[in-house]
C-alpha positions in Angstrom: 54.3 30.0 61.3 51.5 32.0 59.7 50.7 31.6 56.0 48.4 34.0 54.3 46.7 33.2 51.0 45.5 36.4 49.3 42.8 36.2 46.6 39.8 38.0 45.2 36.3 36.7 44.7 35.9 35.2 41.3 39.6 34.1 41.0 39.6 30.8 39.1 42.8 29.6 40.8 42.7 30.3 44.5 41.0 27.1 45.5 43.6 25.0 43.6 46.3 27.2 45.2 44.9 26.5 48.7 44.8 22.7 48.0 48.4 22.8 46.8 49.4 24.8 49.8 47.8 22.4 52.2 49.5 19.5 50.5 52.9 21.2 50.5 52.7 22.0 54.2 51.7 18.4 55.0 54.5 16.9 52.9 57.0 19.3 54.5 55.6 18.5 58.0 55.2 22.3 58.6 52.6 23.3 61.2 51.1 26.5 60.0 48.0 28.6 60.5 46.5 29.5 57.1 44.7 32.8 56.8 42.6 33.5 53.8 42.4 37.2 52.8 39.8 38.2 50.3 40.9 41.4 48.6 37.7 43.4 48.0 38.7 46.2 45.6 41.6 48.2 44.2 41.8 50.4 47.3 42.1 47.3 49.4 44.6 45.9 46.9 46.8 49.0 47.3 46.5 48.9 51.1 47.7 45.3 51.4 50.1 45.6 48.4 48.3 42.8 46.6 50.5 41.2 43.9 47.6 39.3 42.3 45.5 36.3 43.0 46.5 33.9 44.4 49.5 35.2 46.4 51.2 33.6 49.4 52.8 35.3 52.3 54.7 33.6 55.2 54.9 35.7 58.3 54.1 38.7 56.1 56.7 38.0 53.4 55.6 37.1 49.9 57.0 33.8 48.7 57.4 35.2 45.1 58.1 38.9 45.8 57.9 41.6 43.1 58.6 45.3 43.1 55.5 47.2 42.1 54.2 50.8 42.3 50.6 50.0 41.5 48.4 47.3 43.0 44.9 46.2 41.8 42.6 43.2 41.5 44.4 41.0 39.1 45.2 37.4 38.4 48.7 36.2 39.2 50.4 33.5 37.1 53.3 31.2 37.9 55.9 29.7 35.6 55.4 26.0 36.4 57.2 23.0 34.7 53.9 22.6 32.8 53.9 26.2 31.6 52.2 29.3 32.9 49.5 28.5 35.4 47.2 30.3 37.8 48.6 28.5 40.8 52.1 27.2 41.7 52.5 23.5 41.8 52.9 21.6 45.1 56.6 21.1 44.4 57.0 24.9 43.8 55.3 25.6 47.1 57.4 23.0 48.9 60.6 24.6 47.5 59.5 28.1 48.3 58.6 27.1 51.9 62.0 25.3 52.3 63.8 28.4 51.0 61.8 30.6 53.3 62.6 28.5 56.3 66.3 28.3 55.4 66.7 32.0 55.0 64.7 32.8 58.2 65.8 29.8 60.3 66.8 32.0 63.3 63.1 32.9 63.7 62.1 29.3 64.0 64.9 27.8 66.2 
């Protein structure tokens, strides 16, 4: 499994997001390669359909998909049990990973 964390330089939340992702993967006993993608500018954001920093994709699929027509360097926020935060909680990531695996189980059997 490949997990991509997309962010931009200066994002105040991407390092916390990476730590939470590593913890979630370990707790779920998921072996994954994590790729960090630094989105450079608005043109790059449009090219990779960047939904904001930080964003998580598993095998190219965003864990929190959104429909957009415009993409740019922006922060992304997540509705956590503690309110709106710049990174999803470990438990949110664990659930998103479980949901992804369940809906894509034929790819991993």
